[in-house]
C-alpha positions as CSV (number, residue, x, y, z in Angstrom):
1,M,-40.9,7.8,20.4
2,A,-37.2,7.6,20.6
3,K,-35.3,7.5,17.3
4,S,-33.4,4.3,16.6
5,T,-29.6,4.6,16.1
6,T,-27.4,2.4,14.0
7,M,-23.8,1.8,14.9
8,T,-21.3,1.1,12.2
9,L,-18.5,-1.1,13.6
10,E,-15.1,-0.4,12.1
11,R,-13.5,-3.5,10.7
12,T,-10.1,-4.2,12.2
13,Y,-7.2,-6.6,12.2
14,A,-6.4,-8.8,15.2
15,D,-4.5,-6.1,17.0
16,G,-7.2,-3.5,16.5
17,A,-5.6,-1.7,13.6
18,P,-8.2,-0.6,11.0
19,F,-8.4,-2.4,7.7
20,D,-6.2,-1.0,5.0
21,E,-8.0,0.8,2.2
22,I,-7.3,0.8,-1.5
23,T,-5.2,3.8,-2.5
24,Y,-3.9,2.8,-5.9
25,L,-5.4,2.0,-9.2
26,E,-3.1,0.2,-11.6
27,A,-4.3,-0.7,-15.1
28,K,-2.3,-3.3,-17.0
29,L,-2.1,-4.8,-20.4
30,I,-0.1,-8.0,-20.7
31,L,1.6,-8.2,-24.1
32,K,3.2,-10.7,-26.4
33,P,7.0,-10.3,-26.1
34,D,8.1,-11.0,-29.6
35,R,7.8,-7.4,-30.9
36,F,10.0,-5.9,-28.2
37,T,13.5,-6.3,-29.7
38,S,15.0,-2.9,-29.1
39,V,14.6,0.4,-27.3
40,R,13.0,1.7,-30.5
41,S,10.3,-0.9,-30.3
42,F,9.5,0.4,-26.8
43,Q,9.3,4.0,-28.2
44,E,7.1,2.9,-31.1
45,F,4.7,1.4,-28.6
46,G,4.7,4.6,-26.7
47,K,3.5,6.4,-29.8
48,I,0.4,4.3,-29.9
49,V,-0.3,5.1,-26.2
50,R,0.1,8.8,-26.9
51,K,-2.1,8.7,-30.0
52,T,-4.9,6.9,-28.1
53,A,-4.6,9.3,-25.2
54,K,-5.1,12.2,-27.5
55,E,-8.2,10.6,-29.1
56,C,-9.7,10.1,-25.7
57,G,-9.0,13.6,-24.4
58,V,-6.4,12.4,-21.9
59,G,-3.4,14.6,-21.4
60,F,0.1,13.0,-22.0
61,A,3.5,14.4,-20.9
62,P,6.3,12.2,-22.3
63,A,9.1,11.0,-20.0
64,K,12.7,12.0,-20.5
65,A,14.0,8.5,-20.1
66,E,15.6,7.1,-23.2
67,I,17.3,4.0,-21.8
68,P,15.3,1.2,-20.0
69,E,16.0,0.5,-16.4
70,V,17.3,-3.0,-15.7
71,R,16.0,-5.0,-12.7
72,E,16.4,-8.6,-11.5
73,I,13.3,-10.3,-10.1
74,V,13.0,-13.7,-8.4
75,F,10.0,-15.4,-6.8
76,F,10.1,-17.7,-3.8
77,D,7.7,-20.5,-3.0
78,T,7.5,-24.0,-1.6
79,P,8.2,-27.0,-3.9
80,N,4.4,-27.5,-4.2
81,F,3.7,-23.8,-4.8
82,D,1.7,-23.4,-1.6
83,F,2.0,-19.6,-1.7
84,Y,0.7,-19.1,-5.2
85,N,-2.0,-21.7,-4.8
86,N,-3.3,-19.7,-1.8
87,A,-3.0,-16.3,-3.5
88,F,0.2,-15.3,-1.9
89,I,3.3,-14.0,-3.8
90,L,6.8,-13.5,-2.4
91,R,9.4,-11.8,-4.6
92,R,12.8,-10.0,-4.4
93,R,13.7,-7.2,-6.8
94,I,17.2,-5.7,-7.4
95,T,17.8,-2.6,-9.5
96,Y,20.9,-2.3,-11.7
97,E,22.7,0.8,-13.0
98,H,25.5,0.5,-15.5
99,G,25.6,-3.2,-14.9
100,F,25.9,-3.0,-11.0
101,P,23.3,-3.5,-8.3
102,V,22.3,-0.3,-6.5
103,G,20.3,0.3,-3.4
104,D,18.7,-2.2,-1.0
105,P,17.1,-5.2,-2.7
106,E,13.3,-4.9,-2.3
107,I,11.2,-7.6,-0.8
108,V,7.5,-7.7,-1.8
109,F,4.9,-9.9,0.0
110,K,1.4,-9.7,-1.4
111,F,-2.0,-11.3,-1.3
112,R,-3.7,-11.0,-4.6
113,H,-7.3,-12.0,-5.1
114,P,-10.3,-11.2,-7.3
115,N,-12.5,-10.6,-4.2
116,E,-11.9,-7.3,-2.5
117,D,-13.2,-8.3,0.9
118,S,-10.9,-11.4,0.9
119,A,-7.9,-9.2,0.0
120,T,-8.7,-6.6,2.6
121,A,-9.1,-9.0,5.4
122,V,-5.6,-10.4,5.1
123,D,-3.2,-8.5,7.3
124,V,0.1,-8.4,5.2
125,R,2.1,-6.3,7.7
126,P,5.5,-7.9,8.4
127,K,7.0,-8.5,11.8
128,I,10.3,-6.7,11.2
129,D,12.4,-4.0,12.8
130,G,12.3,-0.9,10.7
131,D,10.0,0.6,8.1
132,Y,7.8,-1.0,5.6
133,R,5.2,0.2,3.1
134,I,1.7,-1.0,2.5
135,K,0.3,-0.6,-1.0
136,F,-3.2,-1.8,-1.5
137,K,-4.1,-1.7,-5.2
138,A,-7.1,-2.3,-7.5
139,E,-5.5,-3.8,-10.6
140,A,-7.4,-3.7,-13.9
141,L,-6.8,-6.4,-16.5
142,P,-8.6,-7.3,-19.7
143,L,-11.1,-10.1,-19.6
144,K,-9.4,-13.5,-19.8
145,D,-10.8,-14.4,-23.2
146,D,-11.9,-11.1,-24.9
147,I,-11.1,-7.4,-25.1
148,G,-13.3,-4.3,-24.7
149,S,-13.8,-4.5,-21.0
150,Y,-11.9,-5.3,-17.8
151,R,-11.7,-7.3,-14.6
152,L,-10.2,-6.4,-11.3
153,L,-7.7,-8.1,-9.0
154,Y,-7.0,-6.7,-5.5
155,S,-3.4,-6.7,-4.6
156,H,-2.6,-6.2,-0.9
157,N,1.2,-5.6,-0.7
158,C,3.9,-4.9,1.8
159,Q,7.4,-3.7,0.7
160,F,10.6,-3.3,2.6
161,G,14.4,-3.5,2.1
162,L,16.1,-6.9,2.4
163,S,18.6,-5.4,4.9
164,Q,15.8,-5.2,7.4
165,L,15.6,-9.0,7.6
166,R,18.2,-10.0,10.2
167,E,17.1,-13.6,10.6
168,G,19.9,-16.1,9.7
169,N,17.8,-18.5,7.6
170,R,15.6,-16.4,5.5
171,T,14.3,-19.2,3.3
172,S,13.0,-21.5,6.1
173,M,9.2,-21.6,6.5
174,E,9.7,-21.3,10.3
175,T,11.4,-17.9,9.7
176,L,8.8,-16.8,7.1
177,H,5.9,-17.6,9.4
178,K,7.5,-15.3,12.0
179,I,8.0,-12.5,9.5
180,F,4.7,-12.8,7.8
181,P,2.0,-13.9,10.2
182,A,-0.5,-13.9,7.3
183,L,1.0,-17.2,6.3
184,S,-0.8,-18.9,9.2
185,R,-3.6,-19.2,6.7
186,L,-1.6,-22.0,5.0
187,S,-2.7,-25.3,6.6
188,G,0.2,-27.6,7.3
189,V,2.9,-25.6,5.6
190,D,5.2,-24.5,8.5
191,T,8.3,-26.6,7.9
192,G,10.9,-26.9,5.1
193,K,12.3,-24.2,2.9
194,V,11.2,-22.0,0.0
195,K,13.2,-21.9,-3.2
196,L,13.3,-20.0,-6.5
197,V,10.2,-20.7,-8.5
198,N,11.1,-22.9,-11.4
199,E,14.8,-21.9,-10.8
200,G,13.9,-18.8,-12.8
201,I,15.7,-15.5,-12.6
202,V,13.9,-12.7,-14.5
203,E,15.6,-9.8,-16.1
204,E,13.2,-6.9,-16.5
205,L,13.7,-4.0,-18.9
206,L,11.4,-1.1,-17.9
207,L,11.1,2.2,-19.8
208,P,9.0,5.0,-18.4
209,L,6.8,6.4,-21.2
210,G,5.2,9.5,-19.5
211,T,2.4,10.8,-17.4
212,L,-1.3,10.6,-18.2
213,D,-3.6,13.4,-17.1
214,F,-7.2,12.5,-16.4
215,G,-8.1,16.0,-15.3
216,G,-8.6,17.6,-11.9
217,G,-5.0,16.9,-11.0
218,R,-5.5,13.1,-11.3
219,L,-2.2,12.0,-12.9
220,A,-0.9,8.5,-13.6
221,K,2.6,7.5,-14.6
222,C,2.8,4.9,-17.4
223,D,5.6,2.5,-18.5
224,I,6.4,-0.4,-20.8
225,S,8.4,-3.4,-19.7
226,L,9.7,-6.7,-21.0
227,W,10.4,-9.8,-18.8
228,R,13.0,-12.4,-20.0
229,T,15.0,-15.1,-18.4
230,R,18.4,-14.2,-17.2
231,G,21.1,-16.0,-19.1
232,A,19.1,-17.6,-21.9
233,H,17.3,-14.3,-22.5
234,Q,14.1,-16.2,-23.3
235,P,11.3,-13.6,-23.7
236,L,8.5,-14.3,-21.3
237,V,6.0,-11.4,-21.5
238,G,5.6,-7.7,-21.9
239,E,3.5,-5.3,-20.0
240,F,2.1,-1.8,-20.3
241,A,0.8,-0.2,-17.1
242,F,-0.4,3.0,-15.7
243,Q,-0.8,3.8,-12.0
244,A,-2.6,6.5,-10.0
245,K,-2.5,7.1,-6.3
246,F,-5.3,8.7,-4.3
247,D,-6.0,9.3,-0.6
248,S,-9.5,7.9,-0.8
249,R,-11.7,6.5,-3.6
250,K,-14.3,9.0,-2.5
251,N,-12.1,11.8,-3.7
252,V,-11.9,10.4,-7.3
253,A,-14.5,12.1,-9.5
254,E,-16.8,10.0,-11.6
255,K,-15.6,11.9,-14.7
256,Q,-12.0,10.9,-14.0
257,K,-13.0,7.3,-13.4
258,K,-15.0,7.2,-16.7
259,L,-12.1,8.8,-18.7
260,A,-9.6,6.3,-17.3
261,A,-11.9,3.4,-18.1
262,D,-12.6,4.7,-21.6
263,F,-8.9,5.2,-22.3
264,Y,-8.1,1.7,-21.0
265,V,-10.7,0.0,-23.2
266,K,-9.9,2.0,-26.3
267,L,-6.2,1.1,-25.8
268,Q,-7.1,-2.6,-25.8
269,W,-8.7,-2.2,-29.3
270,A,-5.7,-0.2,-30.5
271,L,-3.3,-2.9,-29.3
272,E,-5.5,-6.0,-30.1
273,S,-2.8,-7.9,-31.9
274,W,-0.2,-7.2,-29.2
275,L,-2.3,-8.5,-26.3
276,A,-1.7,-11.8,-24.4
277,L,-5.1,-12.5,-22.6
278,G,-5.6,-14.5,-19.5
279,L,-2.0,-14.0,-18.2
280,T,0.0,-12.1,-15.6
281,K,3.7,-11.7,-15.4
282,T,3.8,-13.8,-12.3
283,A,1.9,-16.5,-13.9
284,M,4.4,-16.7,-16.7
285,V,7.2,-17.4,-14.2
286,Y,5.2,-20.1,-12.5
287,R,4.6,-21.7,-16.0
288,L,8.3,-21.8,-17.0
289,N,8.4,-25.6,-16.6
290,G,5.1,-26.1,-18.4
291,V,3.0,-26.9,-15.4
292,A,0.4,-24.3,-14.5
293,P,-0.4,-24.3,-10.7
294,Q,-3.8,-23.2,-9.3
295,S,-4.2,-19.5,-9.7
296,H,-6.4,-16.9,-8.1
297,E,-5.4,-14.3,-10.8
């Protein structure tokens, strides 16, 4: 009797390219912004992270940075927030040094969703001349209404420099549909223009805290950041995050996964009074005018 064979079909995008795989884990804690009033407050926060890491048996090598990086971030969407309502995010980020912009402004286009299959199936590759980078992340956040565990969002990103967009009208939906074919998923949104979300310009202060060591060479850089509005300096939200990169999830040992999860949960308890549950940084920008759009976050 002949043995039966089972064929596993590789999942691909429309052009035959294989589906992207998750190669990043990023764990985030969204924080109330009122305690972050100086560089010293960032450093004091770092001491809590370091203490918790030691209690969990996680290595910690402090960063040398003493002054926060300054970055400007803006989000673009239709007047009805069609991008965000359908789990898409489009933003531009500019880095400053000594008060002046440096480097090529970074464009990030992402599809972020709580369902991994849904996030994987969206082909976020841009139609541009030049290089771009795909970053597919599993993002851990605390539960929306309690601490001591976590939920996952899946963030499928592409990143590239603004100078690579040579189209004349970069804010028209017609142009954006050409650059980002994934937007074809938006029904009836192919005309008009995008604009700054809630006219908000975010100033981000970001201080690297150090590198966490979960053993076996599995390292994760961690940092603390504060988002506030440009001009009025209205504090919006803080965030602690650590991120690890890997070639394949199969290569991450169970011991490393458990140690990272234990550290993340223990840190929630250590920072209970600091936490702002049920939020993301992007959501805060979309709520600037007091109206919360539909969110997949």
